[in-house]
C-alpha positions as CSV (number, residue, x, y, z in Angstrom):
1,M,26.0,3.7,17.4
2,T,28.3,6.4,18.9
3,T,27.0,9.7,19.9
4,R,28.7,11.6,17.4
5,T,27.0,9.1,14.6
6,R,23.6,9.8,16.2
7,R,24.0,13.5,16.1
8,K,24.9,13.2,12.5
9,V,22.0,11.2,11.3
10,A,19.7,13.5,13.1
11,A,21.3,16.7,11.4
12,T,20.2,15.0,7.9
13,I,16.8,13.7,9.0
14,A,14.7,16.8,8.6
15,A,15.5,17.1,4.8
16,A,14.7,13.4,3.8
17,S,11.6,13.3,6.1
18,L,10.1,16.1,4.2
19,A,11.0,14.2,0.7
20,L,9.9,11.0,2.0
21,A,6.2,12.5,2.1
22,G,5.8,12.9,-1.4
23,G,8.1,10.2,-2.6
24,V,7.0,7.0,-4.3
25,A,8.8,3.6,-3.1
26,T,10.5,2.2,-5.8
27,A,9.9,-1.7,-6.3
28,P,13.1,-3.9,-5.2
29,A,15.0,-5.0,-8.1
30,A,15.2,-8.7,-8.3
31,A,18.5,-9.9,-6.6
32,A,20.4,-12.9,-5.8
33,A,19.8,-14.4,-2.5
34,P,20.9,-12.5,0.5
35,V,24.1,-13.4,2.1
36,G,23.9,-11.4,5.3
37,S,26.0,-9.9,7.8
38,D,27.7,-10.8,11.3
39,L,28.6,-7.0,12.6
40,D,30.2,-6.7,16.0
41,Y,28.7,-3.6,17.6
42,F,30.8,-3.0,20.2
43,S,33.9,-2.9,18.3
44,H,32.4,-0.1,16.4
45,A,30.6,1.7,19.0
46,Y,33.9,1.6,21.6
47,P,37.1,2.6,19.7
48,G,39.9,0.2,21.2
49,L,37.8,-2.8,22.0
50,R,38.7,-5.9,20.3
51,D,36.3,-7.8,17.8
52,D,34.3,-10.8,19.6
53,S,34.6,-9.4,23.1
54,V,32.4,-10.9,25.9
55,F,30.0,-8.4,25.6
56,E,26.5,-8.7,24.2
57,T,23.7,-6.4,24.2
58,V,20.1,-6.7,25.6
59,T,16.8,-5.1,24.5
60,F,14.8,-4.1,27.8
61,E,12.9,-7.4,27.2
62,R,15.7,-9.5,27.3
63,F,17.3,-7.6,30.2
64,E,14.1,-8.7,32.3
65,Y,13.9,-11.7,30.9
66,L,17.4,-13.0,32.0
67,L,16.7,-11.0,35.6
68,Q,13.8,-14.0,35.8
69,S,15.7,-16.6,34.7
70,E,17.7,-19.3,36.8
71,G,21.5,-18.9,36.8
72,T,24.0,-16.5,37.4
73,Y,24.7,-13.7,35.0
74,A,27.2,-11.1,34.5
75,F,25.5,-7.6,33.4
76,L,27.2,-4.0,32.8
77,I,24.6,-1.0,32.6
78,G,26.4,1.8,30.6
79,G,26.4,2.9,26.8
80,P,28.6,4.3,24.5
81,A,27.3,7.8,25.0
82,D,28.8,7.9,28.5
83,A,32.3,8.8,28.8
84,T,33.1,6.8,31.8
85,T,31.8,3.3,30.1
86,N,34.0,4.1,27.0
87,A,36.9,4.4,29.4
88,A,36.3,1.2,31.3
89,I,34.9,-1.2,28.9
90,T,38.1,-2.4,27.4
91,H,39.3,-3.3,31.2
92,I,36.3,-5.0,32.0
93,D,36.5,-7.3,28.7
94,A,40.2,-8.0,29.5
95,V,39.5,-8.9,33.0
96,A,36.3,-11.3,32.2
97,Q,38.5,-13.0,29.6
98,Q,41.0,-13.9,32.3
99,Y,38.1,-15.5,34.6
100,G,36.9,-17.3,31.6
101,V,33.5,-15.6,31.5
102,E,31.5,-16.1,28.2
103,R,29.1,-13.3,28.5
104,V,28.5,-9.9,30.1
105,Y,25.3,-8.8,28.7
106,V,24.9,-4.8,28.3
107,F,21.9,-3.0,29.1
108,D,22.1,0.6,27.7
109,P,19.3,2.6,29.6
110,R,19.7,5.3,26.8
111,V,17.1,3.7,24.4
112,D,18.4,5.5,21.4
113,G,21.8,5.4,22.1
114,D,22.0,9.1,23.0
115,K,19.6,11.5,25.1
116,V,16.6,9.2,25.9
117,D,17.6,7.7,29.5
118,I,14.8,5.9,30.7
119,R,16.4,6.3,34.3
120,T,15.7,10.4,34.4
121,S,13.3,10.6,31.1
122,S,10.2,13.2,31.4
123,I,8.3,10.6,29.8
124,T,6.7,8.9,32.7
125,V,6.0,5.3,30.9
126,L,9.9,5.1,30.3
127,Q,10.7,5.9,34.1
128,D,7.6,3.6,35.4
129,Q,9.2,0.7,33.3
130,W,12.7,1.3,34.8
131,N,11.8,1.7,38.4
132,G,9.4,-1.6,38.0
133,A,12.6,-3.8,37.0
134,V,14.4,-2.1,40.1
135,A,11.7,-2.9,42.6
136,D,10.9,-6.1,41.2
137,F,14.5,-7.7,40.5
138,L,17.5,-5.3,41.0
139,N,16.7,-4.0,44.4
140,K,15.7,-7.0,45.9
141,D,19.1,-6.9,47.4
142,T,20.9,-6.2,50.8
143,A,23.7,-4.0,50.6
144,P,24.6,-2.3,48.3
145,A,21.3,-1.1,47.3
146,F,20.8,-0.5,43.9
147,G,20.2,2.9,42.6
148,G,20.5,3.1,39.3
149,D,22.0,6.7,38.8
150,P,23.4,7.6,35.7
151,A,26.8,8.5,37.7
152,D,27.1,5.1,38.3
153,D,27.7,4.0,34.7
154,P,29.5,1.6,34.0
155,Y,27.5,-0.6,36.3
156,L,28.9,-4.0,36.6
157,F,27.5,-6.6,38.8
158,I,26.6,-10.2,39.2
159,Y,23.2,-11.4,39.3
160,D,21.4,-14.3,40.8
161,K,17.8,-14.4,41.6
162,T,17.7,-17.1,44.1
163,H,20.8,-15.6,45.8
164,K,20.3,-14.9,49.2
165,A,22.3,-13.7,52.2
166,G,20.9,-15.8,55.2
167,E,16.9,-15.3,55.1
168,S,17.3,-12.3,53.0
169,E,17.3,-11.8,49.1
170,D,20.4,-10.7,47.7
171,R,20.4,-10.9,44.0
172,I,23.1,-8.7,43.4
173,V,25.8,-11.1,44.2
174,A,28.7,-8.3,43.6
175,S,28.8,-5.1,42.0
176,L,31.1,-2.5,40.8
177,G,30.1,1.2,40.1
178,G,30.4,4.7,41.3
179,A,32.3,7.8,39.7
180,L,35.1,6.9,37.8
181,D,37.8,8.9,36.8
182,A,38.3,8.3,33.1
183,A,41.6,10.2,32.8
184,A,43.1,8.3,35.8
185,V,42.2,4.9,34.0
186,A,43.9,6.2,30.8
187,T,47.2,5.7,33.1
188,D,49.0,2.1,33.7
189,E,48.5,2.8,37.0
190,G,45.0,3.6,37.0
191,A,44.1,0.9,34.9
192,A,45.6,-1.5,37.0
193,A,43.9,-0.5,39.7
194,Y,40.4,-0.1,37.8
195,R,41.0,-4.0,36.8
196,T,42.0,-5.1,40.4
197,Q,38.6,-3.6,41.2
198,V,36.7,-5.6,38.4
199,A,38.3,-8.7,39.4
200,G,36.9,-8.3,42.9
201,V,33.6,-8.6,41.2
202,F,34.3,-11.9,39.6
203,D,36.1,-13.2,42.6
204,A,32.8,-13.4,44.3
205,I,31.6,-16.4,42.4
206,A,35.3,-17.7,41.2
207,E,36.9,-21.0,42.1
208,G,40.0,-21.9,41.2
209,G,40.6,-18.3,39.3
210,S,37.6,-19.2,37.0
211,A,34.3,-17.3,37.2
212,D,31.0,-19.2,37.2
213,V,28.8,-17.1,35.2
214,D,26.1,-18.5,32.7
215,A,25.3,-17.7,29.3
216,Q,22.0,-18.2,27.3
217,T,21.7,-18.2,23.6
218,Q,19.3,-16.1,21.8
219,F,18.1,-19.2,20.6
220,T,16.8,-20.2,24.3
221,F,15.4,-16.7,25.0
222,Y,13.3,-16.8,21.6
223,K,12.0,-20.4,22.3
224,N,10.9,-19.7,25.8
225,E,9.5,-16.7,25.3
226,V,8.0,-17.4,22.0
227,N,6.5,-20.3,23.3
228,R,5.1,-18.7,26.7
229,K,3.2,-16.2,25.0
230,H,1.6,-18.4,22.3
231,T,0.6,-20.6,24.9
232,A,-0.6,-18.2,27.3
233,T,-2.7,-16.8,24.9
234,Y,-3.7,-19.5,22.6
235,K,-4.5,-22.8,25.4
236,N,-6.3,-25.3,22.8
237,A,-3.1,-26.7,21.3
238,A,-5.2,-29.0,19.1
239,L,-6.8,-25.6,17.5
240,Y,-4.0,-23.3,18.0
241,G,-0.9,-25.7,17.9
242,G,1.6,-26.0,20.9
243,D,5.1,-24.8,21.3
244,I,6.3,-22.9,18.2
245,L,9.9,-23.6,18.7
246,T,11.6,-26.8,19.6
247,E,15.1,-27.9,20.6
248,S,15.9,-28.9,17.0
249,D,15.3,-25.4,15.9
250,G,18.2,-24.4,17.8
251,A,20.6,-26.3,16.0
252,D,21.4,-23.4,13.9
253,W,20.0,-20.2,14.9
254,K,20.1,-17.2,13.0
255,I,17.8,-14.6,14.6
256,Q,19.3,-12.2,16.8
257,Q,17.5,-9.6,18.8
258,I,19.0,-5.9,18.5
259,T,18.9,-2.6,19.9
260,Y,17.7,0.7,18.5
261,P,21.1,1.9,18.5
262,E,22.7,-1.4,16.9
263,L,19.5,-0.8,14.2
264,V,20.8,2.5,13.2
265,Q,24.7,1.5,13.0
266,L,23.6,-1.7,11.1
267,L,21.8,0.9,8.3
268,E,25.0,2.9,8.5
269,S,27.3,-0.1,7.7
270,D,28.6,-1.5,4.6
271,G,27.6,-5.0,3.6
272,D,24.2,-6.8,3.2
273,H,21.9,-7.0,6.2
274,V,18.8,-9.1,6.6
275,I,16.3,-7.7,9.1
276,L,13.1,-8.4,10.6
277,F,10.7,-6.3,12.2
278,G,8.6,-7.4,14.6
279,G,8.6,-9.0,18.3
280,T,7.8,-12.1,20.5
281,W,4.6,-9.6,21.8
282,C,3.3,-10.1,18.1
283,H,1.2,-13.1,17.1
284,N,1.9,-12.5,13.5
285,T,5.7,-12.3,14.1
286,R,5.7,-15.4,16.0
287,A,3.8,-17.5,13.5
288,V,7.0,-17.1,11.1
289,F,10.0,-17.0,13.5
290,K,10.4,-20.7,12.9
291,D,10.2,-20.7,9.2
292,V,12.4,-17.1,8.8
293,N,15.1,-19.0,10.9
294,R,14.9,-22.4,8.6
295,A,14.9,-20.4,5.3
296,A,17.9,-18.4,6.7
297,A,20.1,-21.2,8.1
298,T,19.4,-23.2,4.9
299,A,20.5,-20.3,2.7
300,G,23.5,-19.7,4.5
301,V,22.6,-16.7,5.8
302,R,25.0,-15.4,8.8
303,T,22.2,-13.2,10.7
304,V,18.8,-12.1,10.5
305,Y,18.6,-9.2,13.0
306,Q,15.0,-8.9,14.6
307,F,14.3,-5.4,15.8
308,D,11.2,-4.8,17.6
309,L,9.6,-1.3,17.2
310,R,8.0,-1.6,20.9
311,L,11.3,-1.0,22.6
312,D,10.4,-2.8,25.9
313,G,9.1,-5.7,23.9
314,N,5.5,-5.1,25.1
315,S,3.8,-2.0,25.4
316,S,1.8,0.0,23.0
317,N,2.4,3.4,24.6
318,A,5.5,5.5,24.3
319,W,7.9,2.9,24.1
320,H,5.9,1.8,20.7
321,I,8.0,4.1,18.4
322,R,6.1,3.5,15.1
323,D,3.0,5.3,16.6
324,T,2.1,9.1,16.3
325,A,0.8,8.8,19.7
326,S,4.5,8.3,20.7
327,P,6.9,11.1,22.1
328,L,9.3,8.8,20.6
329,A,7.8,8.4,17.1
330,Y,10.9,10.2,15.6
331,L,12.8,7.4,16.2
332,Y,11.0,5.3,13.4
333,G,10.4,8.4,11.4
334,D,14.2,9.2,11.3
335,V,15.0,5.7,10.4
336,V,12.6,5.6,7.6
337,A,13.5,8.9,6.3
338,Q,17.2,8.7,6.2
339,F,17.6,4.7,5.3
340,F,14.1,3.7,3.9
341,P,13.3,5.6,0.8
342,N,11.9,2.6,-1.0
343,L,9.9,1.5,1.6
344,R,6.7,-0.4,0.6
345,T,3.8,-0.9,3.2
346,Q,0.3,-2.1,2.8
347,Y,-0.5,1.2,4.2
348,S,-0.6,4.7,2.5
349,I,0.5,8.2,4.0
350,A,-2.6,9.6,1.6
351,A,-5.1,7.3,3.3
352,G,-4.2,9.4,6.4
353,G,-5.1,8.4,10.2
354,G,-3.5,5.5,11.6
355,Q,-1.9,4.4,8.2
356,K,1.1,7.0,8.6
357,V,3.3,7.9,11.3
358,D,3.6,11.7,12.1
359,Y,6.4,12.8,13.9
360,Y,9.0,15.7,14.4
361,P,12.4,15.3,12.6
362,G,15.3,14.2,15.0
363,G,12.7,14.8,17.9
364,D,13.0,19.0,17.2
365,T,9.1,20.1,17.8
366,S,10.3,23.5,16.5
367,I,10.5,22.2,12.9
368,A,7.5,21.1,10.9
369,V,5.8,17.7,11.4
370,A,6.8,14.9,8.6
371,S,4.7,11.7,7.9
372,A,6.5,8.1,7.4
373,K,5.0,5.2,5.8
374,K,3.5,3.0,8.3
375,L,5.2,-0.7,8.1
376,Q,3.5,-3.5,9.3
377,V,5.0,-6.7,11.2
378,P,6.2,-9.2,10.8
379,Y,8.2,-7.4,7.7
380,L,11.3,-8.7,6.5
381,V,13.9,-6.9,4.4
382,E,17.2,-7.4,2.9
383,Y,19.1,-3.8,3.0
384,N,22.3,-2.6,1.1
385,K,23.2,0.9,1.6
386,A,25.3,0.9,-1.5
387,N,22.0,0.8,-3.6
388,A,21.5,4.7,-2.6
389,S,17.8,5.0,-4.3
390,A,17.0,1.5,-3.3
391,P,18.7,0.2,-0.3
392,I,15.8,-2.1,0.5
393,V,17.2,-4.9,-2.1
394,Q,14.3,-6.9,-1.6
395,D,11.0,-7.0,0.7
396,W,8.8,-10.1,2.0
397,I,5.7,-8.7,0.8
398,R,2.6,-9.5,-1.5
399,D,2.8,-7.1,-4.4
400,N,-1.0,-7.1,-5.5
401,G,0.0,-5.7,-8.8
402,N,-2.1,-2.6,-8.6
403,G,0.1,-0.4,-6.5
404,T,-0.8,-1.8,-3.3
405,F,0.8,-4.6,-1.0
406,T,-0.4,-6.9,1.5
407,E,2.2,-7.7,4.4
408,Y,2.2,-11.2,5.5
409,M,0.5,-11.1,8.7
410,T,-0.7,-14.9,9.5
411,E,-1.2,-17.1,12.4
412,W,0.7,-20.0,13.7
413,W,-2.5,-22.3,13.7
414,W,-2.6,-21.6,9.8
415,V,0.8,-22.0,9.3
416,A,0.8,-25.5,10.8
417,D,-2.3,-26.6,9.0
418,L,-4.7,-26.5,12.0
419,P,-8.2,-25.5,11.8
420,G,-8.2,-22.5,14.5
421,E,-11.6,-21.6,15.9
422,R,-14.7,-20.4,14.3
423,N,-16.2,-16.9,15.4
424,L,-19.9,-17.6,15.3
425,N,-20.3,-13.9,14.8
426,R,-18.1,-13.6,12.0
427,Y,-18.7,-16.9,10.4
428,P,-22.1,-17.8,11.7
429,T,-22.4,-21.2,9.0
430,P,-19.9,-24.0,9.2
431,E,-19.7,-23.5,5.1
432,A,-18.7,-19.7,5.8
433,W,-16.2,-21.0,8.3
434,A,-14.8,-23.4,5.9
435,A,-14.2,-21.0,3.0
436,E,-12.5,-18.7,5.9
437,Q,-10.0,-21.7,6.7
438,N,-9.1,-22.4,3.1
439,K,-8.1,-18.9,2.6
440,Q,-6.1,-18.6,5.8
441,W,-4.5,-21.8,4.9
442,A,-3.6,-20.5,1.4
443,F,-2.3,-17.3,2.6
444,A,0.0,-18.7,5.0
445,D,1.3,-21.2,2.5
446,E,2.2,-18.1,0.2
447,A,3.7,-16.6,3.1
448,I,6.1,-19.4,3.6
449,A,6.5,-20.3,0.1
450,K,7.7,-16.2,-0.2
451,L,10.2,-16.5,2.5
452,D,11.8,-19.5,0.8
453,G,11.8,-17.1,-2.5
454,F,13.5,-14.5,-0.4
455,F,16.5,-16.3,0.7
456,G,16.8,-17.9,-2.6
457,L,15.7,-21.6,-2.0
458,A,12.5,-21.4,-4.4
459,T,11.5,-19.9,-7.7
460,A,8.9,-19.9,-10.2
461,P,8.5,-23.3,-11.8
462,S,10.2,-24.8,-14.8
463,A,8.5,-24.7,-18.1
464,P,6.8,-28.1,-18.7
465,A,7.6,-30.0,-21.9
466,A,5.0,-29.9,-24.9
467,P,1.9,-31.6,-23.9
468,G,0.4,-34.9,-25.5
469,L,-3.0,-34.6,-27.0
470,T,-5.5,-36.9,-28.2
471,V,-8.8,-35.8,-30.2
472,A,-12.0,-37.5,-30.2
473,G,-14.6,-35.7,-32.3
474,S,-15.0,-32.2,-31.0
475,D,-12.9,-32.9,-28.0
476,A,-9.4,-32.6,-27.2
477,T,-7.7,-34.5,-24.2
478,V,-4.3,-32.8,-23.1
479,T,-1.9,-34.6,-21.0
480,W,1.6,-33.4,-19.4
481,T,4.1,-34.3,-16.8
482,A,4.6,-32.3,-13.9
483,P,7.8,-29.8,-14.5
484,S,10.2,-28.9,-11.8
485,D,8.1,-27.3,-9.1
486,G,11.3,-24.8,-8.6
487,G,11.4,-25.7,-4.7
488,S,8.0,-24.8,-3.9
489,A,4.8,-26.7,-4.3
490,L,2.9,-26.2,-7.3
491,T,-0.6,-24.0,-6.9
492,G,-1.8,-25.2,-10.3
493,Y,-1.5,-25.1,-14.2
494,Q,-2.8,-22.7,-16.9
495,I,-3.9,-24.3,-20.1
496,V,-4.0,-21.6,-23.4
497,V,-5.7,-22.5,-26.4
498,D,-5.2,-20.4,-29.5
499,G,-3.9,-17.8,-27.5
500,G,-7.0,-17.5,-25.6
501,A,-7.8,-16.6,-22.0
502,P,-5.6,-19.1,-19.6
503,I,-7.7,-22.2,-18.2
504,A,-7.0,-22.8,-14.6
505,V,-6.1,-26.5,-13.9
506,A,-5.8,-28.2,-10.3
507,P,-2.3,-28.7,-9.4
508,E,-2.7,-32.1,-8.8
509,A,-3.9,-33.0,-12.5
510,L,-1.9,-34.2,-15.2
511,S,-4.7,-34.0,-18.1
512,H,-7.7,-31.9,-19.0
513,T,-10.2,-32.5,-21.5
514,L,-11.0,-29.5,-23.8
515,S,-14.7,-29.9,-25.0
516,G,-16.6,-28.4,-28.0
517,L,-13.9,-27.2,-30.0
518,A,-14.6,-25.7,-33.6
519,P,-13.4,-27.4,-36.9
520,G,-10.2,-26.3,-38.0
521,A,-6.6,-25.8,-36.9
522,H,-5.7,-25.4,-33.2
523,S,-2.7,-24.7,-30.8
524,V,-2.5,-25.2,-26.9
525,T,0.2,-24.7,-24.5
526,L,0.7,-25.2,-20.5
527,A,2.4,-23.3,-17.9
528,A,2.7,-24.1,-14.1
529,K,2.3,-22.1,-11.2
530,N,3.3,-21.5,-7.8
531,Y,3.0,-18.7,-5.1
532,L,6.6,-17.3,-6.3
533,G,5.1,-16.9,-9.9
534,T,4.3,-18.8,-13.5
535,S,6.6,-20.7,-15.7
536,P,7.4,-20.1,-19.4
537,A,4.8,-21.6,-21.4
538,S,5.8,-25.2,-22.9
539,A,6.1,-25.3,-26.5
540,A,3.0,-25.4,-28.3
541,K,1.1,-28.4,-29.2
542,S,-0.8,-28.3,-32.7
543,F,-3.8,-30.2,-33.6
544,E,-7.1,-30.1,-36.0
545,I,-10.7,-30.9,-35.0
546,A,-12.1,-32.4,-38.6
547,V,-15.4,-31.4,-39.9
548,A,-18.2,-34.0,-38.7
549,E,-19.3,-36.4,-41.5
550,P,-22.1,-38.9,-41.8
551,G,-20.9,-42.3,-40.9
552,P,-21.8,-45.5,-42.8
553,G,-25.4,-46.6,-42.0
554,S,-26.0,-42.7,-40.3
555,Q,-29.2,-41.5,-40.8
556,P,-29.6,-38.4,-42.4
557,E,-30.9,-35.6,-40.3
558,P,-34.6,-35.3,-40.3
559,E,-36.2,-32.9,-42.1
560,P,-37.7,-29.8,-40.3
561,A,-41.1,-30.1,-39.3
562,A,-43.9,-28.3,-41.2
563,E,-45.3,-25.5,-39.7
564,P,-48.9,-26.0,-38.6
565,R,-51.4,-24.3,-41.1
566,I,-55.2,-24.4,-41.1
567,T,-57.3,-23.0,-44.1
568,V,-61.3,-22.4,-43.6
569,T,-63.4,-22.4,-46.4
570,G,-67.4,-22.8,-47.0
571,D,-70.7,-20.4,-46.1
572,L,-69.0,-17.7,-44.2
573,R,-72.3,-16.5,-42.4
574,P,-74.1,-17.3,-39.0
575,G,-75.6,-20.7,-40.1
576,G,-73.4,-21.4,-42.7
577,S,-71.4,-24.6,-43.4
578,I,-67.9,-24.7,-43.6
579,V,-64.7,-26.8,-43.4
580,V,-61.3,-26.6,-41.2
581,A,-58.7,-28.1,-42.7
582,G,-54.9,-28.2,-41.0
583,T,-51.7,-29.6,-41.6
584,G,-48.6,-29.4,-39.6
585,L,-49.9,-30.9,-36.2
586,P,-48.7,-33.7,-34.0
587,A,-49.9,-37.1,-35.3
588,S,-52.5,-38.9,-33.9
589,T,-53.3,-36.2,-31.4
590,P,-56.7,-36.3,-29.6
591,G,-58.3,-33.4,-28.2
592,V,-57.6,-30.5,-31.0
593,V,-60.1,-28.0,-30.4
594,V,-61.2,-25.6,-33.1
595,E,-62.9,-22.3,-31.8
596,I,-64.2,-19.0,-33.2
597,R,-63.3,-15.5,-32.0
598,S,-63.6,-12.8,-30.8
599,T,-65.6,-14.4,-28.1
600,P,-64.5,-18.1,-28.2
601,Q,-67.1,-20.4,-29.1
602,T,-66.1,-24.0,-29.8
603,L,-66.5,-25.6,-33.6
604,G,-65.5,-29.1,-32.8
605,T,-63.1,-31.3,-31.2
606,L,-61.2,-34.0,-32.8
607,A,-58.0,-36.0,-33.2
608,T,-55.3,-35.7,-35.7
609,A,-54.4,-38.1,-38.2
610,A,-51.7,-40.0,-38.6
611,D,-50.1,-37.7,-40.8
612,G,-50.6,-34.7,-38.6
613,T,-53.9,-33.2,-40.5
614,I,-57.5,-32.4,-39.4
615,R,-60.6,-31.8,-41.3
616,L,-63.6,-30.7,-39.3
617,E,-66.9,-29.9,-41.2
618,T,-69.2,-27.6,-39.1
619,T,-71.4,-24.7,-39.2
620,I,-70.9,-21.2,-37.6
621,P,-73.1,-20.7,-34.9
622,T,-76.2,-18.1,-35.7
623,S,-75.0,-16.2,-32.5
624,V,-71.9,-15.1,-34.5
625,A,-72.4,-11.4,-35.3
626,P,-71.3,-10.7,-38.9
627,G,-67.7,-9.0,-38.9
628,A,-64.2,-9.9,-38.4
629,H,-63.5,-13.1,-36.3
630,T,-60.5,-15.7,-36.1
631,V,-60.6,-19.3,-36.3
632,V,-58.0,-21.3,-34.1
633,V,-56.9,-24.6,-33.6
634,L,-55.8,-25.2,-30.1
635,L,-53.8,-27.8,-28.3
636,D,-53.6,-28.4,-24.4
637,G,-55.3,-24.8,-24.3
638,Q,-52.6,-23.0,-26.2
639,V,-53.4,-21.7,-30.2
640,V,-51.4,-23.4,-32.4
641,A,-52.8,-22.2,-35.9
642,S,-55.2,-19.8,-36.9
643,Q,-57.0,-18.0,-39.6
644,A,-58.9,-14.6,-39.7
645,V,-62.1,-14.7,-41.5
646,T,-64.8,-12.4,-42.1
647,V,-68.4,-13.6,-41.3
648,S,-70.9,-11.9,-43.8
649,S,-74.8,-11.5,-43.3
650,A,-75.3,-12.0,-47.2
651,A,-74.7,-15.8,-48.2
652,G,-72.3,-16.9,-50.5
653,A,-69.1,-15.1,-48.6
654,V,-66.4,-17.9,-48.9
655,A,-62.8,-18.5,-47.3
656,S,-60.6,-20.8,-48.9
657,A,-56.6,-19.3,-48.1
658,S,-54.2,-21.4,-45.8
659,S,-53.4,-19.5,-42.5
660,L,-49.9,-18.1,-41.4
661,P,-48.1,-19.5,-38.7
662,A,-49.4,-18.6,-35.3
663,T,-47.7,-15.7,-33.0
664,G,-49.6,-16.6,-29.9
665,G,-52.5,-15.9,-28.2
666,G,-55.8,-15.4,-30.2
667,G,-54.1,-13.8,-33.1
668,I,-54.6,-10.4,-34.8
669,P,-57.7,-10.4,-36.7
670,F,-57.6,-9.3,-40.5
671,I,-60.7,-8.4,-43.1
672,V,-60.0,-10.3,-45.6
673,T,-62.1,-10.1,-49.1
674,G,-62.2,-13.6,-50.7
675,I,-58.9,-15.1,-49.3
676,A,-58.2,-14.5,-45.8
677,L,-54.8,-13.9,-44.2
678,V,-54.0,-16.6,-42.0
679,L,-51.6,-16.3,-38.8
680,V,-49.6,-19.5,-37.0
681,A,-48.5,-19.4,-33.4
682,V,-44.8,-20.9,-33.8
683,G,-43.8,-20.4,-30.1
684,A,-47.0,-22.3,-29.0
685,I,-46.9,-25.1,-31.0
686,A,-43.2,-25.6,-30.3
687,V,-44.0,-25.8,-26.7
688,V,-46.7,-28.4,-27.4
689,I,-44.7,-30.5,-29.9
690,A,-41.9,-30.9,-27.3
691,R,-44.3,-31.8,-24.6
692,K,-46.1,-34.4,-27.0
693,R,-42.4,-35.8,-27.9
694,R,-41.6,-36.0,-24.3
695,S,-44.6,-37.9,-23.6
696,E,-44.1,-40.6,-26.4
697,T,-40.5,-41.0,-25.2
698,V,-41.8,-41.7,-21.3
């Protein structure tokens, strides 16, 4: 991005930022698979420079990585905001071509492409990082000593970490910097003189007119750094997996790391762009580099641009622009406000705190603070500025269906179906840990499936064919053939009977039995599911459950058992003779007790007859006081029938009415004249009868 472009963007940031805080993200519309782009940053940033020049940008992370790598590399320090670099860069490119140089790596110390120069910044941690790189790498040299003064831009040098002058480290093999007269270089004579100086740098390592300069691919950087950082943190490969990236991944590597100025230029450019936010420092991003590249390569996407919100590829201080605490937070906020009006994240500005990024639009502390949505990494988007209101054409995020979202932050070991390591404090039992493992494996599977969906490699399954069906009594067994899975493994089926709630069935099943269906007509449909969605329903299959009829030789349903009842007849006075008769009791059951209550007194114990009847001839104890009483029949200590009676002091009082079913306990006595009211305990007798039947069955 040129300085003039950067200033144009900054001029429009404030209004967009303030509008964003109250805005609602629009869900990206369904789109075709992304095409991706292959923009040439340098030919756009430097007027007059050819396409496909020898130059390649490096972030601060990759700059330091190359300075530690084996080999001889050509570097240029400078950027489009510097007039002298603009004047010199076409000449450096022309001479490098003549010497057969494949790549000159360009590091721009102006990390925003404009005014934030880490060599002179008042932000201490930025300058400390630069000074560290100078001390650890660039100044391990004899003469000339590396100064890193902005006035030296463009600074071209050849670097070899193993190079020595005698016994002394001499890492900068050759260099060209210092004041440059841009006006002089614009003349033919001045240009020729400058090219001669550039040639002198390459002559230091040239043989036969060709400079022996190494080039290292983006893939080599990713493979070495992703694997190094993963294995350094997670040493047990059996639990966490070993190397994430292997040489086979480099056969068609699509991921390219870009700087902040490149990101802004990309977002300003026409076309379809695929951008991955995240970095090699992030274990969640490392987990998906392999599959992002696989899916992009399979889909034929030109480039996936990877941008790290930590501009040095590591630090969580001022370098981390997606952080309110960073004085550079406006670099993040400006991008979100200007380019991402429909950004969807799992964080909510309304929740406050760490769920938003507060910043001064354009870095201008004299205006009001704005807030930006805070994305989590990894986060993948397809971007096209032609969709003005929703330039994020699609994003890789779980839509929870309730206005909230979950970003796919998983781990390499879950993606690789490895066990991970149990945290005993969080998962104290093996069962709890097993449940968590299953949850995390499923989430990782979903994340990768959704990547395939993002790149157009997978969709929801096809509709299954109409299912088969067999009926047996009130049961119906549904059978089916697995449909096309849409390019992503099935996660289950849904069976719907008569338009009711879906019945979930496991993905490996090809049949399911519906039990206990009511007589009558029914219909059933089937749908298949994967992580990308649910298929259309199959055609309905109709069937009927017949009313059950007795078959030949079948026995009629038994009549319900008669309710136990008793009658009390005779001389109802103390010492009087009475007869207690009962029906509906269990057949041939011993130990039937007959009592008279309020204060229980046994009248007799006997067994029921084969027809479930009893007859007890007894007398009312003389100790029974005249008044209201109840005669009860007990089985296993429980009242199963009762009759209220009135004991009179006069001779001739007779009770002859049969009892009502008992309601439990000792019953409620009723005073009767002549014929007594009767109670029977239905619940109690049911328990006893059931117990009796079980004992007969055993």
